[in-house]
N, C-alpha and C positions, 0 to 999 in steps of 0.2 A: 647625592645623597647616599649614605652607607646603608645597606640592608643587611642585617644579619641573616646568615644562612639559617634555614630550617635545621632543627636538630634532627640528626640521623637516628632513626628508631632502630633498636636491635632487631636482627632477623629472628624469625620464630623459633629457629634452632637453638639461638642463644637464649631465648625467653623461656623455653621450655625445659623440662627435666627428662631424664631417661627413665622410662617406665619400669623395665624389667628388674635391673638391680635394686631400684628404690622400692619396688614392690616386696622384696625379701627383707629389706630393712623395715619396712612398715609392718610386715608380718611378725618380725622379731619384737618390735615395740608392742605389738598387740599381745603377743605371748607374756610378755613382761607385765603388761596391765592386767592380764588374765590371772597371772600368778598372785599379784596383789589382791586382787577381788576374791579369789580363792581363799587367800590366807585370812582375809577379814570375815569369810563365812566359815572359817575353821576346818576348811578342806585343804590340809596341809600336803597331802600326798599329790593331790592334782597341781597344787602351787609348785611343789618341787619339780615335777615333771614339766611343767610349763617352761620352767628356766632353762632346763636341758633342750627343750625344743627351740627356745630362743637362741640358745648357743648354737645348734645346728644351722638356723636361718641366718645367723649373723656370720658364721663362716661361709655361707654360699654367696651372699650378696657382693663381696669383694671378688671372689673368684668369677661370678658371672659378669661383673663389670669389666673385669680384665679380659675375659674370653671374647666379650662382644666389644670392646673397646670403647666402653660408655663411662669411664671414669670422670667424675667431675667434682668440683669443689663443693657443690651443693650436696652430693652423695656423701662426701667425707664427714661433713658437718652434721647431716642428719644421721648417719651411722654413730657418730659419737654421742648425740642426744639420745638415740635408741639405746645404746649400751649403757648409759647412765641410769636410764629406767630400769632396764631388765636385768643389769648386773650390779647395780649400785643401790637404788631405791628398794626394788623389789625383794632381793635376798635380805636386806636389813630389816624389812618390814615382816616377812616371813619368820626370821628368826625371833623377833620380838614378840610377835602374837603367838608363836609356838611355846617359847620356853623363856625368854629374856624377861617377859612381863612379870613373871613370878619374882625377879630380882629387884624390883621396883627401879629406883633413880639410875643404879648401876646397869640395869638392863638395857635402857633406852640409850644411855651413854655410849655403851659398847656397840649397839645397833648404829649409832651415828658414827662411830669410827670406821665401820665398814663403808658407810654412804660416802662419807668424806674422802676416805682413801680411794674410792672408785673415781670421784671427780678429779682428785689431784693425780691419779694414774692416767687418766684419759687426757688431761690437760697437758701433762708432761710428755705423753706420747705423741700428741699433735705437734707440739713444738720442737720435737727431736727427730721428726721425719726427714730421712735424707741425711741425717748427721751421725747415724749410729750403725753399727754393724747389724745387718738384716738377719744374721744367724741367731742373734739373741735378743731377748726381750729385757728391759731394765726394769725390774719389779715383776711381780706376777700379774699376768694378764688379768683383766678384769672378769672375763668369763671364767676363767679357772678359779679365780677367788669366789664367784658366785657358786661354782660347782662344789666347792667344799662345804659352803653352808646348805645349799639345796640337796646335795648327796647325803649329809648327815640326816637331815629331816626325812628323806625318802627312805633310808635304810632303816631308820628307827620305826617308821610306820609299816614298812615292808616285813619286818621280821619281829614286830611286837616288842620293841625296846623301849616304848614311850613311858612305861612306869619304873624305869631303872633309877635307883637313887643316885643322886649328883648330876643326873642328865642336864638340868639348866646350867651347871657349871661347866660342863663339857661343851654345851652350845656357846656359852660365853667365850671359852677358850678358842673354838674354831672360828667364831664371828671375829674376835679380836686379831687372831693370827691372820686371817684372810685380809683383813683392812690394813693392817700394818705391813704385811708382806708386799701389798700392792705399790707401797711409797718407798720401799728399800731400794739400795743399788744392787741388789743381788740379781745376777743374770740367770735367765731361764731360756732354755733352748727353744727357738721359735718354729721348729719344723719346716722352716722355708727352703731348706735344703733338699727336701723330698720332691723328687719330679716323677710324677707318674708316667711319663713317656719315656723314661729311661728304662734300659734292661736291668733287670735284678735276677740274683740267683734263685733257682727253683725252690729252695727252702723257704724263701720269704712269701711264697704263695701258700705253702703248708702253714706257716706262722700265722697268716692272715685267716685261713679257714679255722684255725684252733681258737684265734682271738674272737672271731665272729661267733662260734659256737658257745664260747664262754658268755659272751656278751648276751646272746639270745637266751641262754639258760638262767642267768641271774643278772639282770640289768643294773639293779641298784649297787649290789656289791661290786660288781666289775668296775662300774664307771666311778663309784666312790672310791675304791682302791686305786684306780689309776690317777685320779687328780690328787689324792693324797700323796702318791708317790712322786708326782710331777712337783708339787708344792715343796717337798722336802728335797728335790733333787738340786734345786738352786743352792740351798743351803750346804748340801754335801759337797758340791763341786767348789763352793766358796772356802769351805773348810780343807779340801785337797789341796786348792790353789795356796792358801795360807801356809800349809804345811810344807810345800815345796819352797816357799820363800823363806822361811824360818829354818829350813834343813841346814846343818852346818856344813860347811865346804869340806873336802877331803883334803888332807895335810899334803904339802907339795912333796913331790918324790925328791929323794936325794940324788 
């Protein structure tokens, strides 16, 4: 008589999850959820700051996983879901509750463009892992896109620009730009070539000190300015590359 072998139960190690990196991911998810709650309560400055906190936590979970050799498929999927909430849904709702609501149907349609752009950007990123140049991101990363929206909210509250005429249209432009840029084929530098263990010139340390002083003196202005420049850098490099391709060849020498 044939007896089927008992099913082999997976080990506890394979059943469980890595606590340390996923704790950072969970904290980033909480920051995104907190941003949504604060936007619903009309506390837009707190909501914007929460988005930037989620960005810091999102950048740490992957590094912690690599340092502790605790990468997992579960962690990668959890990170994508957390990014969708913190950098897709949350910024779109913040922008809508802050200014886009005054534009009626057009306002929530533009907010959805940002939300859908983040979802498509994350799905494309997950399917292109291992097949693209690690030096570049294809499309604006969702945290940087969220920083454009959250940075605009933060800087307007920090410096009293909420009553500027035409501000709802400015918010609409930033929200639409961030959503569309996430799904373009424009390349953005990934910063993955920066290795903290390598030796650098002494002037780099001085530049870091100046950057930290500026950041601590005017956090909203410095962060918003940095991400605006980063979002434009991809288009600038694309135009420079297009100019090189279309430049006429020199005439042959006799």
